[in-house]
C-alpha positions in Angstrom: -19.6 -34.2 -37.6 -19.3 -31.3 -35.4 -22.2 -29.7 -37.3 -23.9 -32.8 -36.3 -23.4 -32.4 -32.7 -25.2 -29.4 -33.0 -28.1 -30.7 -34.4 -28.9 -32.9 -32.1 -27.9 -31.0 -29.1 -30.5 -28.3 -30.8 -33.3 -31.1 -31.1 -32.8 -32.4 -27.7 -33.2 -28.7 -25.8 -36.6 -28.2 -28.0 -37.9 -31.6 -27.1 -36.8 -31.4 -23.5 -37.4 -27.9 -22.9 -38.2 -28.5 -18.9 -35.3 -30.5 -18.3 -32.7 -28.4 -20.4 -33.8 -25.6 -18.6 -33.0 -27.1 -15.2 -29.6 -28.4 -16.4 -29.0 -25.1 -18.1 -29.6 -22.9 -14.8 -28.0 -25.3 -12.4 -24.9 -25.3 -14.2 -25.0 -21.2 -14.8 -25.8 -21.1 -10.7 -22.6 -23.2 -10.2 -20.6 -21.6 -12.7 -21.3 -18.5 -10.7 -21.2 -19.6 -7.5 -17.5 -20.8 -8.1 -16.5 -17.2 -9.9 -18.2 -15.4 -6.5 -16.5 -18.0 -4.1 -13.1 -17.5 -6.1 -13.2 -13.6 -6.2 -14.0 -13.8 -2.6 -11.0 -15.7 -1.7 -8.5 -13.8 -3.7 -9.9 -10.7 -2.1 -8.9 -12.3 1.6 -5.6 -13.2 0.2 -4.7 -10.1 -0.8 -5.1 -8.1 2.4 -2.4 -6.1 3.8 0.0 -7.6 0.5 0.6 -4.0 -0.4 3.3 -3.5 2.5 6.8 -3.1 1.6 7.9 -4.3 4.8 5.4 -7.1 5.0 7.5 -10.3 5.5 8.8 -8.6 8.7 5.4 -7.0 10.1 3.6 -8.9 12.8 1.2 -8.1 15.6 1.8 -9.6 19.2 -0.8 -11.5 20.8 -1.5 -12.6 24.5 -2.7 -15.5 25.8 -4.1 -15.7 29.2 -3.8 -18.4 31.0 -6.3 -19.5 34.0 -6.1 -21.5 36.8 -9.2 -23.6 35.3 -6.5 -24.5 32.3 -8.2 -22.5 29.9 -6.2 -20.0 27.2 -7.9 -17.0 26.4 -6.0 -15.4 23.1 -6.2 -11.4 22.7 -4.9 -9.5 20.3 -4.4 -6.3 22.7 -1.6 -5.7 24.3 -0.6 -3.5 27.7 1.0 0.0 26.8 4.9 -1.3 27.8 5.2 -4.5 25.5 6.3 -2.5 22.5 9.6 -0.9 24.1 10.1 -3.8 26.4 10.2 -6.0 23.1 12.4 -3.7 21.6 14.6 -3.7 25.0 15.0 -7.5 25.4 15.1 -8.6 21.6 17.9 -7.5 19.1 15.7 -9.2 16.6 13.3 -6.9 17.1 14.2 -3.3 15.3 10.9 -1.6 15.8 7.4 -1.5 17.4 4.4 0.7 16.8 1.5 0.9 19.1 -2.1 1.7 17.5 -5.6 2.2 18.6 -8.8 2.9 16.7 -11.6 5.6 18.5 -15.0 5.7 18.7 -17.3 7.6 17.2 -16.2 11.6 17.5 -17.2 15.0 16.2 -15.0 16.6 14.0 -14.9 19.9 12.9 -13.3 22.8 10.7 -14.8 26.2 10.3 -18.7 25.4 9.5 -18.2 21.9 8.7 -18.6 19.3 11.3 -18.9 15.6 11.1 -19.4 12.6 13.5 -16.6 10.7 12.3 -15.5 6.8 13.3 -12.6 6.9 11.1 -10.1 8.4 14.1 -7.3 6.3 15.2 -4.2 7.0 17.2 -0.5 5.2 16.8 2.9 5.6 17.3 4.9 7.4 14.4 6.8 4.4 13.5 3.9 3.2 12.0 4.2 5.3 9.4 7.9 4.3 8.7 6.7 0.2 8.8 3.8 0.1 7.0 3.0 1.6 3.7 0.6 4.5 4.0 2.0 6.5 1.3 1.7 10.5 2.4 0.7 13.0 -0.7 1.4 15.9 1.7 3.9 16.1 4.9 7.1 14.5 5.6 6.7 10.6 6.6 9.5 11.2 9.4 8.5 14.4 11.2 4.4 14.4 10.4 3.9 12.9 14.0 6.5 14.7 16.1 4.0 17.2 17.4 1.3 16.1 20.0 -1.2 18.1 18.8 -0.5 16.6 14.8 -3.3 15.1 12.9 -3.0 13.3 9.2 -5.7 12.7 7.4 -6.9 11.0 4.1 -7.3 12.5 0.5 -10.9 11.8 1.1 -11.3 13.7 4.3 -9.0 16.6 3.0 -11.6 17.3 0.2 -14.2 16.5 2.7 -13.4 19.4 5.2 -11.1 22.1 3.3 -12.5 21.3 -0.6 -9.5 22.6 -2.9 -7.6 24.5 -0.2 -4.4 23.3 1.3 -4.8 21.0 4.4 -1.4 21.6 6.1 -1.8 23.7 9.2 -5.5 23.9 8.9 -7.3 23.3 12.1 -9.7 20.4 12.9 -11.6 20.3 16.5 -12.4 17.1 18.2 -15.7 17.4 20.1 -15.5 20.8 20.9 -12.6 20.2 22.9 -9.2 19.3 21.4 -8.0 21.4 18.2 -5.2 19.0 16.3 -3.2 20.6 13.1 -2.9 19.0 9.9 0.3 17.8 9.2 0.1 15.4 6.3 -2.6 14.2 3.8 -2.1 10.0 3.3 -3.5 8.1 0.1 -7.0 6.5 1.0 -6.4 3.1 2.6 -7.2 0.3 0.3 -10.3 -1.9 1.6 -7.8 -4.9 2.1 -6.4 -3.5 4.8 -6.7 -4.6 8.1 -5.8 -1.2 9.4 -8.3 1.0 8.6 -8.8 4.8 9.4 -9.3 8.7 8.1 -7.5 10.5 11.0 -4.3 9.6 12.6 -2.9 11.6 15.4 0.0 10.9 18.0 -0.4 8.1 20.2 0.4 9.5 23.4 -1.7 12.1 22.8 -4.3 9.9 23.1 -3.0 8.0 26.1 -3.0 12.1 27.8 -6.4 12.3 26.6 -7.8 9.2 27.8 -6.4 8.8 31.1 -5.4 5.0 29.9 -2.6 3.6 32.0 0.9 3.2 31.1 1.6 -0.2 33.5 0.8 -3.3 32.3 -2.8 -3.9 34.3 -4.7 -3.7 31.4 -4.7 -4.8 27.4 -5.9 -1.7 25.8 -3.9 -1.2 22.7 -2.6 -3.2 19.0 1.2 -3.8 19.0 3.2 -4.7 16.1 6.7 -5.2 15.6 9.2 -5.3 12.5 12.1 -8.1 13.1 15.4 -8.2 11.3 15.5 -9.7 7.6 16.7 -13.1 9.3 14.2 -13.2 12.3 11.3 -15.6 12.2 8.3 -14.9 14.3 8.0 -18.1 15.7 11.3 -18.2 17.3 10.3 -14.7 19.2 7.8 -16.4 21.9 7.7 -14.6 25.0 6.9 -16.6 28.1 6.5 -14.8 31.7 9.9 -15.0 32.8 11.0 -12.1 30.6 11.1 -8.8 31.4 8.9 -7.8 28.6 6.4 -10.3 30.2 6.7 -11.0 34.3 4.8 -8.3 35.1 1.7 -10.5 33.5 1.3 -13.4 35.9 -0.2 -16.3 33.9 0.1 -14.5 30.6 2.5 -14.7 27.5 2.6 -13.2 24.3 3.7 -14.3 21.2 4.5 -12.8 17.7 1.8 -13.4 14.6 1.3 -12.3 11.1 -0.7 -9.0 11.2 
């Protein structure tokens, strides 16, 4: 019987070639679109899933409330937010500030390239997020103000087969950094992307950006205790972490 079905289908295909071609092409395109959509959804849902502390890591966001009733959400926060949150909320056990940089010139010896992958962060970022080091110590890699971590691709790009630890990288012909560690290339499905990572306080000194509550310049991430939930950690302007920001409130959301 199955053989007869195949014969009948083949006859219809040859008899109505145009109609059959339209049906087959439409079916194939539909299947291809479904597969592409599923792959895209899978990729989107995979973001940041490789971090060991994923369930306890959250980004601090701010809501700016204006007199006309509008609310403007922003992911950047002032310099003191992280330390203030840790001081005021026992369920927050750690914090890290992060800021990406503009296009800069990096040089080492006779090699120089314009790079967009430079970022600065508190040393605690390495303990909170899972960015494994191939060379260097996680606990001390960013302990010095002139220290910089580089990705394995950048290590090959600037130093080839040489050991990059202790080597000098010069930024914009002005600032010398010493390589203190090499980390694995960051997966594409990470919302934090960088090829060079320097110490956060070094960036503040170099940029001259204020350390007060007057501007939102930095991303702030916090790590909660195991039994804490980010929805319970909403911070209103009356707390010391936000009282200097009149008309604003901050909240903690997943990264």
